[in-house]
N, C-alpha and C positions, 0 to 999 in steps of 0.2 A: 113486708110492711116495715117501715123504719120509724123508730122512736128516737128522740134526742138527736135529731139530725142537725148538723151544723154547730155542735157544742164546742166550747173553747175552755175546757176545764184544765187548770194547771195541776195535773195529777202528780207530777214529779216535784212540785214545789215543796211538798212536805215529806219528801222521801226519807230524809235522815231520821225524823221522828218516827215514821212508820217502820223503818228498818230496826230501830232500837226496840220498838214494841214487838215486832216479829221475832227478834232475837230472844226476848223474854219468853214468848210462847214456845219457841223452839227448845229452849233450855228445859221448860216444863215438860215438853214432849219426850225429852231424854230422861229427866229425873223422876217424874211421876211413875212411869212403869217400873223403874228400878226400886223406888221406895214403897209404892203401894202394891206393886205387882200386877201382872196381867192374869186374867182368868182364861186359862186354856181349855179348849174343848177336848173331847176324847180323840179327835183327829190327831192331836199332838201329844196327848198324855197316855193314850191307850184306853181301851174299854170296850163296851158292847152297846150297840143300838138295837132296840127292838121296836118295830112298828106294829101297833095293834089297832084293831077296829072293834068297837063295842057298840052294837046296835042299841039305840035308845039311850045312850049315855053321852049326851052333848055337854060340853063344859064341865067335865068331871075330873079335872086335873088334881084337885085337892084330894078327892076320894081315891083316885088311883095311887097317888103318892102314899097315902096312909096304908092302903092294902099291901103294896109292894114292900114298904119298909117293915111291915110286920113279918114279912118272910125272910128277914135277916139281911136285906140289901138296903144300905143307907147312902145318903149323898147323891141321890138320883136327880135327874133333870127331866122334866116332862114338857114337851112342846106340842102345839097343834100340828097335825100332820095330814094335810089334805082336807077331808071333810070335817064337820063339827064333831063327829064321833070317832075320829081317827087320831091317834096319839103316837108320838115318838118318845120312847122312854130311853134315856141315855144314862148309862151306868159306868162311872170311871172304874179302872182296874182296882184301885185301893178301896172300893166300896163293898167288896165281897171277898170271901176267903177262897183259898185254893180249892179246886175241885168243884166249885159251885157252878152249875149250869144255869146261866142267867135266863136264857130263853125259857127253859122248863120251869124255873122258879117263878118267873113273871106270869107265865101262862097258867100254872097251877093255882097261884094265889088269886089271880083275877077270876078264874073259873069257879073256885070254891066260894068266893065272896059274892059272885054274881051268877049264881047257879041258874037263874032264870034266863040269863043272856048267853049268847054264843060268842066266845072270845076267838077272834080270827087274827092269826099272826100274819102280818103283811110282809115283813122283812126282818132279817137279822144280819147285823154287820159287826164283825169282830175286828178290832184293831189292837195289835200288840204294842207294848210300851216302846220296844225298839223301833218299830215302824213309825210310831208317833214322833220319836226323837229325830228320826231321819227326815220326816216330813217338815219338822220345824226348821231344820238346817236347809232343806231344799227350798222352803218358802223364803227364807232370808236371802239365799243366793239368787232366787228369781227376782226379788225386788231390786237388789243391788245391780244385777246384770241389766235389768230393764232401764234403770237410771243411766248406766254407762252407755248402753246402746243408743238411747235417745240423745244423750249429750254428743256422741260421735255423729249422729245423724244431723243434728242442728249445726254442729261445727262444720260438717261437710257442705251442707246446703247454704249456710250463711257464712259466718266467720267463727273462728275458735272462741273468741270472746263471747259471742252470742250463745255458743254451745254450753259454755260454763254457766252463763246466766240462766239458761233453761234448766240445767242440772241443779243449780242452787234453789231455783223456784220449786222444783219437784221434791227435793229433800225437805224444803220448808213445808210443803203440803203434807207429806207423809208424817212429819213430826207433829204438826198442829193437829192433824186428824187423830194421831195416836194419843195426844194429850186429852182430847175431848172424849175419846173412847174410854180411856182410863178413868177420867172423872165421872162420866155418866154411869159407868159400870160400878165403881166403888160407892157412889152415892145411892145406888139402887134405883136410879131413875129408869134405866133400861137394863134388861138382862142381856149383856153383851159378853161374848166369849171369843177368844182368838181361835178361829178354826179355818178350814180351807176356804169357806165362803167369804170370810173377812179378808183373807189374803187376796182372793180374786177381786174383792172390792178395792183394795189398795192398788193393785195392778191396773184396774180400770181407771182409778183416780189419776194415776201417773199418765196414762194415755190421754185422758180428757184434759188434764192440765197442760200437757205439751201441745195439744191442739189449739188451745187459746193462745199460748205463747207463740206458736208458729204463725197464726193469723196476724198478730201484732208485728212480729219481726218481718213478715213478708211485706206488710205495708210500709215498715221502716225502710226496707230495701228499695221499694218502689219510689218512696219519697226522697231517698238519697240521690236518685237519678233526676228527679223533678226539681228538687230544691237544693242544689249543690252548695249554695252559699249559706244555707240555714244552719244555725247552731244545732248540735246533736240533741241537746235537751229539748229545745223547742220542736225539733223534728219528731222526737219520740212522743211528745205531748200531742202533736198534730196527728200522728199515726194512731195513738190510743183513742183519741176523740173520733177519728174517722171509722174505727172498728167498734166503737162502744155500742152502737145499736145492735149489731150482730151478736156481740157478746151477751148483752142483756136478753135478747130474744132466746138464744140458745140455752143460757143458764136458767131462765125462768121456766121454760117448758120442762127441762130435766128435773129441776127442784120440785116442781108441783107433783110430778110422778113419784119421786123419791120420798117426799113428805107424806103422801098418801100411803105408800108402802110401809113407811116407818110406823105410822099411826094405826093402820088397819090391816097390815099384811100378816100379822101374827108373829110369834117368836121365831119361827123358822126363817123369815125374811128380814127380821128387824135388824140384826147385826149387819148384814150386807147393805141394806137400804140406808141405815144411819151413817155408816162409814162412808158410803158414796155421797150422801147429802152434805156432810161436813167437808169432805174432800173436794167436791165440786165447787162449793162456795169459796173455800180458801184457795182453790186453784184459780178461780177468776180473779181474786184479790192479788195473788202472787204474780199472775201473768201481767197485770197492770202495773203493780208497784215493785215487786221484788226482782223479777227478771230484768226489767228495763233499768231499774235503779242500780243493780249490780253491774250491768254493762257500763253505765256511766261511771260508777266508782272504780271499776277496773281500768278504764281508759284514763281516768283522772289520776289515779294513784300508782298504777303499775306501768302504764305506758307514758305517764308524765305529760299528758296533754291537758292544758288548762281550759277545758271546755266549760267548766263552771264559771271561771272568771269571764270568759267570753259571753256567756249567757247573761251574767249580771250586768256587764257593760252594755249589752244589747237592750236589756230591760230599762236601764237608766236612760239610754238615748231615746227610746220610745216614750218614756214617761215625760221627758223634757220636751219632746216634740208635741 
């Protein structure tokens, strides 16, 4: 099914304004995490995860927190884990003293306070601080290598200029998403923490973003053969309009799923779903505006080809006609 068939929207006409706007958001994506700080999960800081099942105790997060903290463990995080009566208790390393057995402490405290119930330990996961630090480094390397690999792929499949444009769009998506994650986390709107699931979301965003960019660039390549005399700006506008229906259909279906997961998926899925949601939306925006606009800027300013002047002259001739 095609929506918006035959559109003739001048997407690149306001590219300079939108690039400045994107630069501001990108700067925030760098500054905000440094100033406000990111909330790291125990995947990166080290700690212990204990999954428990409490029969007949649905939605008992506040009660569990009070019980466990009375046992001398503070700063814990509790999330829904599977069924309504299953919980994941996450305890950072600095929340308990040396020699404390988190599993036994949690189990004993819950058993004593809920004597009529049977406390079932579903899982225990211990992560050392050194392992957490190594995971942080590995996650950063993974993101950087993914961007470089995709840039080389686009450069090989199309042209070097297009590869750089795709890489710029991906970096833009990562920084914008990071800015929103930081803001929503610090304002307490959502409980978001930087963990392996969120890194997976960022890597997925990178892949999804480049998919949109490849679709547009592929149509640009086809149109370069069909309309050899057409100005590049006009040709890119044509290509974006021709792929617009496909972009909207794809983005809409994914966004609806991610929005549902963010609102109703529970805290365990919230970080992944929200990161993906923001990344998918900004990925569609960057594929249309940032990647194509950068290619035009590069050809105009680095390769010194006056495609913008040609485009304006062409528009003037059409207006007079």
